[in-house]
C-alpha positions in Angstrom: 49.7 -15.7 137.7 52.8 -16.1 135.6 53.6 -14.2 132.4 52.9 -17.2 130.2 49.4 -17.7 131.5 48.7 -14.0 131.2 50.0 -14.1 127.5 47.7 -17.0 126.8 44.7 -15.3 128.3 45.6 -12.1 126.4 45.8 -14.0 123.1 42.5 -15.7 123.7 40.9 -12.2 124.4 42.5 -10.9 121.2 41.0 -13.8 119.3 37.6 -13.1 120.7 38.0 -9.4 119.8 38.8 -10.4 116.2 35.4 -12.0 115.9 33.5 -8.8 117.1 32.1 -6.3 114.7 33.5 -2.8 115.3 30.2 -1.3 114.2 28.6 -3.0 117.3 31.0 -1.3 119.7 30.7 2.3 120.8 33.7 4.4 119.7 34.9 5.0 123.3 35.1 1.3 123.8 36.9 0.8 120.6 39.4 3.5 121.6 39.9 1.9 125.1 40.5 -1.5 123.6 42.9 0.0 121.0 44.9 1.7 123.8 45.1 -1.3 126.0 46.2 -3.5 123.1 48.9 -1.0 121.9 50.2 -0.5 125.5 50.2 -4.3 126.0 52.0 -5.1 122.8 54.2 -2.0 122.0 54.6 -0.2 125.3 54.3 3.5 125.9 53.7 5.6 122.8 56.6 7.7 121.6 55.4 11.2 120.7 58.3 11.6 118.4 57.2 8.8 116.2 53.9 10.5 115.3 53.7 11.2 111.6 53.4 14.7 110.2 50.5 13.5 108.1 48.3 13.2 111.1 44.6 12.4 110.7 41.9 13.2 113.2 41.1 9.5 113.7 44.8 8.8 114.5 44.8 11.7 116.9 42.0 10.1 118.9 43.7 6.8 118.9 47.1 8.2 120.0 45.4 10.3 122.7 43.6 7.2 124.1 47.0 5.4 124.1 48.8 8.3 125.8 46.1 8.4 128.5 47.1 4.9 129.7 50.8 5.2 129.2 51.3 4.9 133.0 50.2 1.3 132.8 52.7 -1.6 132.5 52.2 -4.0 129.6 50.9 -6.6 132.0 48.4 -4.2 133.5 47.2 -3.3 130.0 46.8 -7.0 129.1 44.7 -7.5 132.3 42.5 -4.5 131.5 42.1 -5.7 127.9 41.1 -9.1 129.0 38.6 -7.7 131.5 37.1 -5.4 128.8 36.7 -8.2 126.3 35.1 -10.5 128.9 32.7 -7.8 130.0 31.6 -7.3 126.4 31.0 -11.0 125.8 28.7 -11.1 128.8 26.4 -8.5 127.5 
């Protein structure tokens, strides 16, 4: 699969996710989707960019992102797509 096809599939998955209610998703799923999205779109988190006014919610989100920092952007896109598709089948 080429990069263009992967990007199209990723954007389609993002569009599906935008229609989902966050309240209907468990928090661990929300965090996983957030981490995959951030890794796919921004790359590895930079610990130096973390704000001094850090909230607990942000800590959980950053931790989830850091846990998958070993993934490439393409791997994160694939995992994001897989996660969204599995949620739509339920």
